C-alpha positions in Angstrom: 12.1 -30.4 -6.4 10.4 -29.4 -3.0 7.0 -28.7 -1.9 7.4 -25.0 -1.3 9.1 -24.8 -5.0 5.9 -26.8 -6.3 3.5 -23.9 -4.5 5.8 -21.3 -6.0 5.4 -23.0 -9.5 1.8 -23.4 -9.3 1.3 -19.7 -7.7 3.1 -18.2 -10.5 1.4 -20.4 -13.3 -1.7 -19.1 -11.7 -0.8 -15.4 -11.6 0.8 -15.9 -15.2 -2.6 -17.1 -16.7 -4.6 -14.6 -15.2 -2.4 -11.7 -16.9 -1.5 -14.0 -20.2 -5.0 -15.3 -20.7 -6.8 -11.8 -20.8 -5.5 -10.8 -24.4 -6.6 -14.1 -25.8 -9.9 -13.7 -23.9 -10.8 -10.6 -25.8 -9.6 -11.4 -29.5 -11.5 -15.0 -29.1 -15.2 -13.5 -27.9 -14.3 -10.9 -30.6 -13.8 -14.2 -33.2 -16.5 -16.1 -31.4 -18.8 -13.5 -32.3 -18.1 -12.8 -35.7 -17.8 -16.6 -36.7 -21.4 -17.0 -35.2 -22.6 -14.7 -38.0 -21.3 -17.1 -40.8 -18.3 -14.7 -41.4 -14.1 -15.8 -40.3 -11.6 -13.0 -39.5 -8.1 -13.8 -39.8 -7.2 -10.6 -39.6 -7.6 -10.2 -35.6 -4.0 -10.2 -35.4 -3.3 -6.6 -37.1 -6.6 -5.8 -35.2 -5.1 -6.8 -32.0 -1.8 -5.1 -33.0 -3.3 -1.5 -34.0 -5.4 -1.6 -30.8 -2.1 -2.1 -28.7 -0.5 1.0 -30.5 -3.6 3.0 -30.7 -3.7 2.4 -26.6 -0.5 3.4 -25.9 -0.4 6.4 -28.0 -3.5 7.8 -27.0 -2.4 6.8 -23.1 0.8 9.3 -23.9 -1.2 11.8 -25.4 -4.0 12.3 -22.9 -2.4 10.6 -20.0 -5.4 8.4 -19.6 -5.1 4.8 -20.0 -9.0 4.2 -20.0 -9.1 7.0 -22.9 -6.3 4.4 -24.8 -8.6 1.8 -24.1 -11.6 3.5 -25.8 -9.3 4.4 -28.5 -7.9 0.9 -29.4 -11.6 -0.2 -29.4 -12.8 2.0 -32.0 -9.6 1.2 -34.1 -10.6 -1.9 -33.8 -13.7 -1.4 -34.7 -12.8 0.5 -37.6 -11.1 -2.3 -39.1 -13.3 -4.5 -38.5 -16.1 -2.6 -40.0 -13.6 -2.4 -43.2 -13.8 -5.8 -43.2 -17.2 -6.7 -43.1 -17.7 -3.9 -45.9 -15.4 -5.9 -48.2 -16.9 -8.9 -47.5 -20.1 -7.9 -48.2 -19.1 -7.1 -52.0 -19.4 -10.0 -54.9 -17.1 -13.0 -54.8 -15.0 -12.2 -52.0 -13.4 -14.8 -49.8 -13.4 -13.9 -46.8 -10.0 -15.6 -45.5 -8.3 -14.0 -48.7 -9.6 -10.4 -46.8 -9.1 -11.7 -43.6 -5.0 -12.2 -44.2 -4.9 -8.9 -45.9 -6.7 -7.5 -42.9 -3.9 -8.5 -40.8 -0.9 -7.1 -42.7 -2.7 -4.3 -43.2 -3.3 -3.4 -39.7 0.1 -4.9 -38.6 1.7 -2.2 -40.8 -0.3 0.5 -40.4 0.4 0.1 -36.2 3.9 -0.1 -37.5 4.2 2.9 -39.4 2.3 4.9 -36.8 3.9 3.2 -33.8 7.7 3.8 -34.3 7.5 7.4 -32.5 6.0 5.4 -29.6 8.7 2.6 -28.6 10.7 4.7 -26.3 8.4 6.9 -24.7 6.7 6.0 -21.6 2.7 6.2 -21.1 0.7 5.7 -18.4 -0.6 2.5 -18.0 -3.7 0.6 -16.4 -3.6 0.0 -12.6 -4.4 -3.9 -11.1 -7.1 -4.9 -8.6 -5.7 -6.9 -5.5 -8.0 -9.8 -4.4 -5.4 -11.4 -2.6 -4.1 -9.3 -0.1 -6.7 -11.0 2.6 -4.4 -13.9 2.5 -1.3 -12.1 3.7 0.8 -14.0 1.0 2.9 -11.5 -0.8 3.2 -14.4 -3.5 -0.3 -15.0 -3.7 -1.3 -11.5 -3.2 0.8 -10.9 -6.2 -0.4 -13.4 -8.4 -4.1 -12.2 -7.8 -3.7 -9.1 -8.9 -5.8 -8.7 -11.7 -6.4 -6.0 -14.3 -10.3 -5.0 -14.6 -10.1 -5.7 -18.3 -9.8 -9.5 -17.3 -13.5 -8.6 -15.5 -14.7 -7.1 -18.0 -13.7 -10.0 -20.3 -15.7 -12.1 -18.1 -18.6 -10.1 -17.5 -18.6 -9.8 -21.8 -18.3 -13.9 -22.0 -21.3 -14.0 -19.6 -23.5 -11.5 -21.5 -22.9 -12.8 -25.2 -23.8 -16.7 -23.6 -26.8 -15.6 -22.3 -27.5 -13.2 -25.2 -26.7 -16.2 -27.9 -29.4 -18.2 -26.4 -31.9 -16.2 -24.7 -32.4 -13.2 -26.9 -33.8 -11.8 -30.2 -30.6 -10.3 -31.5 -28.8 -13.9 -30.5 -31.5 -15.7 -32.6 -30.6 -13.7 -35.8 -27.0 -13.9 -35.5 -26.7 -17.4 -34.9 -29.5 -17.8 -38.4 -27.3 -15.8 -40.0 -24.5 -18.2 -39.5 -26.4 -21.5 -39.7 -28.3 -20.6 -42.6 -28.3 -17.5 -44.5 -31.4 -18.4 -46.8 -33.9 -19.0 -43.8 -32.7 -15.9 -42.2 -33.3 -14.1 -45.2 -36.5 -15.4 -45.8 -37.1 -14.3 -42.2 -36.7 -11.2 -43.5 -33.1 -10.5 -41.8 -30.3 -8.7 -43.8 -27.5 -11.2 -43.3 -25.2 -8.5 -44.5 -25.8 -6.4 -41.9 -25.8 -8.9 -39.0 -22.5 -10.0 -40.2 -21.1 -6.2 -40.8 -22.2 -5.6 -37.2 -20.7 -8.8 -35.6 -17.4 -8.2 -37.8 -16.9 -4.4 -36.7 -18.1 -5.9 -32.9 -15.6 -8.7 -33.1 -13.0 -6.2 -34.0 -13.8 -3.7 -31.0 -12.8 -6.5 -29.0 -9.8 -7.6 -30.1 -8.6 -3.8 -30.2 -9.5 -3.9 -26.5 -7.1 -7.1 -25.9 -4.4 -5.1 -27.6 -4.9 -2.0 -24.8 -4.2 -5.2 -22.3 -0.7 -6.0 -24.2 0.7 -2.0 -24.2 -1.2 -0.8 -21.4 -0.8 -3.7 -18.5 1.3 -6.9 -19.7 3.8 -6.8 -20.7 2.9 -2.8 -20.7 4.7 -1.5 -23.5 4.7 -1.0 -27.0 7.1 -2.6 -29.7 6.5 -4.2 -32.9 7.0 -7.9 -31.4 4.3 -7.2 -28.6 1.5 -9.5 -29.9 3.5 -12.7 -30.7 0.7 -14.3 -33.0 -1.9 -14.1 -30.2 -4.7 -13.1 -32.7 -4.1 -15.9 -35.0 -4.2 -18.5 -32.4 -7.4 -17.2 -30.8 -9.3 -18.5 -33.7 -7.9 -22.3 -32.9 -9.0 -21.3 -29.4 -12.5 -20.7 -30.7 -12.9 -23.9 -32.4 -11.6 -25.2 -29.8 -14.1 -23.7 -27.5 -17.0 -24.8 -29.9 -17.7 -21.6 -30.8 -19.4 -21.2 -27.1 -18.4 -17.8 -25.4 -18.0 -19.4 -21.4 -15.5 -22.2 -23.4 -13.8 -19.3 -24.7 -12.7 -18.1 -21.6 -11.9 -21.7 -20.0 -9.9 -22.1 -23.5 -8.2 -18.4 -23.0 -7.1 -19.3 -19.3 -5.5 -22.5 -20.4 -3.6 -20.8 -23.2 -2.6 -18.1 -20.6 -0.9 -21.2 -18.3 0.5 -22.4 -20.8 2.2 -19.3 -21.8 3.5 -18.3 -18.0 5.1 -22.2 -17.7 8.4 -20.7 -18.8 8.3 -17.7 -16.5 7.0 -19.8 -13.6 9.5 -22.1 -13.9 12.6 -19.5 -14.2 11.1 -17.8 -11.0 12.2 -21.3 -9.3 15.7 -20.8 -11.1 14.8 -23.9 -13.8 16.6 -22.4 -16.9 17.1 -25.0 -18.9 14.7 -25.7 -21.7 13.5 -22.0 -21.1 13.0 -21.6 -24.7 11.4 -24.9 -25.1 8.5 -24.0 -22.4 7.7 -20.1 -24.2 6.9 -22.3 -27.5 4.1 -24.4 -25.1 0.8 -21.6 -26.5 2.2 -22.4 -30.2 2.4 -26.3 -29.4 -0.6 -26.1 -27.7 -2.4 -24.1 -31.0 -0.9 -26.9 -33.4 -2.2 -29.9 -31.5 -5.8 -28.1 -31.3 -5.6 -27.7 -34.7 -4.9 -31.1 -35.4 -7.1 -32.3 -32.9 -10.1 -30.6 -34.5 -9.3 -30.9 -37.9 -10.7 -34.8 -37.6 -13.4 -33.8 -34.7 -17.1 -35.0 -35.7 -17.8 -32.2 -32.7 -16.3 -29.5 -33.9 -18.1 -29.9 -37.3 -21.6 -30.8 -36.1 -21.3 -27.5 -33.3 -19.7 -24.7 -36.3 -21.7 -22.7 -37.8 -23.2 -24.0 -41.2 -22.2 -20.8 -43.4 -18.6 -20.0 -42.4 -16.6 -20.6 -45.1 -14.2 -23.4 -43.3 -17.0 -25.7 -43.4 -17.8 -25.2 -47.1 
């Protein structure tokens, strides 16, 4: 492969990583927030899909894609609140409820979303960060959606808040030792409810990116399991918001391998390269299963650690 083709592939990977990583980032940050409180939410796949449908429908009816983003976040928060409320009940397993919420969210989205498969809704715009280079390929690759920047800012705020605020201390205490939190007068159920609600909001916003920017349409196969892969991503990131961003970029680059190679005419094995994010997820889960470091850094109250 010539140097020019290598550069083309690298530029395509960069652009693809920036686009594909954004939904991973929001869902991973939402799950990181939820798991820090001591609860696992496997229902974020359904939240992502429901958020995507809500964003597209709202943008179509109002003409404002940013209202669609808000609607997606509120839809995700509603599912998160439902998940958090059910998990407060006695003898309820949060993993089982998460699977039920995933099926519920996707089912509701598919039912109400049938009317929006054909219509075209206004989409989110992009910010051109690479026009100064004078290279059209680089300029195209560096066109980023504002949600990417919002996601980066959210990760920084979460990282700082976990370590430097009373709210962060209460959240981590609830996730590490519920008896200790209760002894300090903290309502662990309320903390986990609010964390699950907030995590659902972030996942819903990730769904808005899918339907209103990339790929920028609504259909029933939109998510492709990104909500579930984000759970593995959080474990890989060791429950650190900044590492979640880096891991999301890694997943995004893996998802961009197939289109990047196709852009230079490499079509053999295209579908295999499209499976790269799923292969990466499997490898991460296998590696994390025996990782002592992951076990030490995991919140002690998570059901997956007991």
